[in-house]
C-alpha positions, 0 to 999 in steps of 0.5 A: 500500500502506497503512502497516499493510500495509507493516508486514505485508509487512516482517514477512512478509520476516522470516518468509521469512528465519526459516522457511527457516533453521528448515527447512534450517539450524536449528542455525545459528539456534538456537546463538547463543540457547543452545539445544541442537542440534536433530535432531528433525523438529519444528524443521523443521516449525516452519520450514515453518509459518513460511514458510506464515505468511509467505505469509499475511502477504504475501497479507493485505498485498496485499489490505489485510485490516485485520481480519487485521492487527488479529488479528496484533497480539494474536497477535504480542504474545502471543509475548512472554507465552508465551516469558516463561512458557517462560523462567520455567518453565525450559523455555528459556534467557532468551535466548529473549526476544530472539526476541520482538523482531521479533514485538513490534516488528512488532505495535507498528508495525502497531498504530500504523499502524492507529491512524494510518490510522483517525484519517486517515479 
């Protein structure tokens, strides 16, 4: 498994932790980030989607799908931009930015791994 694939696989493990928490016990996850209690189905639907995304990441890593790896770098970095806008518009508390750390860190790890692999070809 390449380093970029490993970064994707590790990110999938994060998603496999986050997804079930959002699906089963969303308020345990959201409370430390100053979110109000979530009783609507949408947070659980998000958990389901996160689990499905985790599956895609595992399959992409297992099959060394470099094009997918590259696409996720842009997508994961955009999470910080979107969340910052949500905070600036007062849609969410500033603590929301903390939730971008795995996405941003994972995207940087994947991008650096892809760059190193390209240089080593």
